[in-house]
N, C-alpha and C positions, 0 to 999 in steps of 0.2 A: 504492500500500500503506499503510494507517493503522500508527500508533503500535505498537498492541497485536503485528500482526502480526511487524513490524521486529524488537520489543523481543523475540518468542519466538527466532524466528527467529536471533537475534544472540546470546543467551543459549544458545540448543541449541551453536551453533556454537562458544564458545569451551567450554563442559563438551565436546563432544568430542572436542578435543584436550587435554586434560589426564586425570589420571591420580594417582592417589595424595592424598596432604597437598594437591597445588596444585587437584587438585578437590574434597575434599572441602571446603578451606578455599572455593570459590565457592558451594559450596551449603550452607554454614553463614553465610558471610559477606555473600551479597548478599542484602540482607534489605527493609524498607519504603523506608527511608530513602535505600538508593545506588537501588532504583526512582524512586524519589519523584523525585532531581535526575534522571535521564535524561530521566522525562518532562517534569517540570516545568520544566527549564533546558535543558538539552544540546539536546534536541528542537528545543523552538522558536528554537535558536538556528541549530542545523546541520541538522534533517531529517533527520539520519542520524545511527548510531554507527560512522563509517569511523575506525579509528586509537584506538579509544575499546576500553582492555582492563581488565574486571571483576578485582578481588581479584588483580591484577599483583604479581609475584611479584619481589622486588629482591634478591641478597643481598649481606650486608656486608662487611667487609674478615675476617671471619672465617669468611664463606661460611652462615651463618646468614642465615635466609631472612627478609626481612621483607613484606609482605602489604599493600599498598595499595588503597583503596576502588576506584579509577583509576587506570590510564595514559593519556596522549594521546602518539601517539606519529605526529604527520604529518612526514616528511622525519626531518631533526636536531634539530627540538623536542623536549623531554622535559616533559610538565608531569602531576606527580603531584596527585590531587586526594583531600581526603576529607571524608566527611559526620561532621561531628561534633555528639553531641546532647549538652547538659548533663548529665544523666546521668553515663552512662558514662564522660565524657570531664575531666570536674569533680568533679560531687556525690559519685559515689561511687569517685573512685581515692584510692589513697595517694600518697605520697611515694616508694616506688621507681618505680611506676607512671608518675607524674609524670616522674619524671627522664629516664625510657626512653622516653617518649612525645619528648622534647624533642630528646635525642641521636639517637631517629629521625628527627624532620623534620631534624636537623644533617647526618645523613648523607646522606640521600637529595640535599640541597643540592649535597653534596660530589661525591656521584656524578652531578651536572649536571643535575637536577630542578628546576623550580622547582614548589615546593610551594604548595599554595592549600590554604586549609578555608573547607569552606562549611558556614555553622551549620543545624541541622539547623530550628532553629524558624522561619527564613526560610524554608526550602522550604514548609511550611506555611500561615503568612499574607501572606507575601511574597515569593513567587518572581520577580516583575520587577525587584526591588532586585540580584537576586545575578544575574540575566540582565545587567542592566546592567553592573555591577561585573565580572562575566566578561567580558566583551563588552569593556570598558576596559583589563585585564590580558592579556588574548591579543592584542590587535590590535600594538601596539606589540612585543610578544615575537616574536612568529611575523615581521613585514617586518623586523626585524631580525637571524632567522636562516635568510632565504630569500632564498637569490639569484638565483631568477628574480624577484621580484616587484622588486628592485634593481634589474636589466636594463631591465625591463617600465617603471615609472616614476623620474622625475625624482626626486631628494633632498627639491624645493620639494612635489613632488606627493604624496610618502609623506608629509610633514609636514602637508601638508590633509590626508591621511585620517582620521591618528592624531589631529587636532584635532576632525574629524568621529566618531570614535569614542568622545570622550571627551563629546560632546555627546548623546550617544545618537542619532546618525545626522540632524541636520539641522544645517546650517551658514549662517550669514549672510556674506555679503561681508567684511564690516567687522568679522566676527571674525578674518577670515584675516589683514586688514590688520595690526588692532591684532595677534596673535600673531606674525604671520614680520614686522612692521615692511616692507612691503609696500606700493605704490601700487595702488589701486583698479584701474587700466587692466591692471596683472600679474596681479592676483588672478583678473581678468574670462579672461584667456588661459589662466591653468589651468584654471581649472574649466572651464571650453569645452573643454580639452584630456580632462579627467577624463569630463566628458558622453560625450565621443565613444567613451572606452575601457570604458563603459558602468558607471564607477565611481557616477557622481551623475546624477540626474533633475532639473533646474529645476522652482521650485515660482513659480508669476507671484502678480502680486499680484490678488488677485480682481475680476473686470473689464477689466481691462487688461491688456500686456504687459510688462511692464518683473519682472524676474526680483527677490523679494523674499528666498529663501532656494535652497539647494540640500538635496536629499533624498538619504543615500547609499542605495543599494543593496546589501541584502543580499549576501554575498559570502563569509563564513565558508567555504561548499565549496570554493569553490577553491582549490585547494593553490599554484596559480601564485604567487599572493597572498599570502595568509594561511597 
């Protein structure tokens, strides 16, 4: 199933589960920028919209609702994602709205959400930058908060996975040696283990049998780790 069909079904699913202001907010607030984020960033990373909630309602300490463009809640992880255009969030704002926006983001963090701001302009011009940044941001967050991942991988293996995520998925053994201060033989042992667990695949020198680097196998859909 392609993106357009998946997206339509996902949006209709959330509409059917809402009434009143929550439904109205979804119909009014979910516009071009929000759809572009899912299509150009979220879908290329995950290939689905599982656990992603559009126009998600969060009540503050007074019981008043805040609506967040997206909230992602796999397990115990809570990530609030806001798509921000320069006009409505900067150029066309006033002091009161600016203050309210800052207080809103602070409250979300108090409530346990990791707040992520996505520039609308980057979605149009350079979504690959947003993809790279979001991967680097979410990987350590999810690894830290997922007990299953800690049981499946050793501490050094988790460290290696974090390093690979920061380097856009490609990792040379010497980079692990330098960052973790362990010897080449130990790096080889852990990389072989991670390859066996399906997290990396070796990339050989052209025309030879020597491994020059390792490629991280995308696994953001695997919530046992992420």
